[in-house]
C-alpha positions as CSV (number, residue, x, y, z in Angstrom):
1,X,105.9,45.7,103.7
2,X,108.6,46.3,106.2
3,X,110.3,48.8,103.9
4,X,107.0,50.7,103.6
5,X,106.6,50.8,107.4
6,X,110.2,52.0,107.7
7,X,109.5,54.9,105.3
8,X,106.2,55.8,107.1
9,X,107.8,55.7,110.6
10,X,110.7,57.9,109.6
11,X,108.6,60.3,107.6
12,X,108.9,63.7,109.4
13,X,105.1,64.1,109.4
14,X,104.5,60.7,111.1
15,X,103.9,62.1,114.6
16,X,101.8,65.0,113.4
17,X,98.8,62.7,113.3
18,X,97.0,62.2,116.6
19,X,97.5,58.6,117.5
20,X,95.7,57.8,120.7
21,X,95.9,54.0,120.0
22,X,98.6,51.6,119.1
23,X,99.9,52.7,115.6
24,X,98.9,50.3,112.8
25,X,102.5,50.0,111.8
26,X,103.4,48.3,115.0
27,X,100.4,45.9,114.7
28,X,101.5,45.0,111.2
29,X,105.1,44.3,112.4
30,X,103.7,42.1,115.1
31,X,101.7,40.1,112.5
32,X,104.7,39.8,110.2
33,X,106.9,38.5,113.0
34,X,104.4,36.0,114.2
35,X,103.8,34.5,110.7
36,X,107.3,34.8,109.0
37,X,110.2,33.5,111.0
38,X,112.8,34.6,108.4
39,X,111.8,38.3,108.8
40,X,112.5,38.3,112.5
41,X,115.9,39.9,112.2
42,X,114.8,42.6,109.8
43,X,111.8,43.5,111.9
44,X,114.0,43.6,115.0
45,X,116.5,45.9,113.3
46,X,113.7,48.2,112.2
47,X,112.3,48.3,115.8
48,X,115.7,49.0,117.3
49,X,116.2,51.9,114.9
50,X,112.7,53.2,115.6
51,X,113.1,53.1,119.4
52,X,116.6,54.6,119.3
53,X,115.8,57.4,117.0
54,X,114.9,60.9,118.1
55,X,111.9,62.6,116.7
56,X,111.5,66.4,117.1
57,X,107.8,66.1,116.3
58,X,107.3,63.6,119.2
59,X,109.0,66.0,121.6
60,X,106.6,68.7,120.5
61,X,103.6,66.4,121.2
62,X,104.9,65.5,124.7
63,X,105.1,69.1,125.7
């Protein structure tokens, strides 16, 4: 599931959808981390990559 979330988040069309609420992908990661201790490190690495990445589509939405 984390691999699917990674592909969805880094898909160039991810931010083209209007997301006025918390993205489902972040909610799923929260559930995985709260239920599966052994996946904490992988989820953390995914979130770090996500928050450190630059997304041209997101910059367009902000403007």
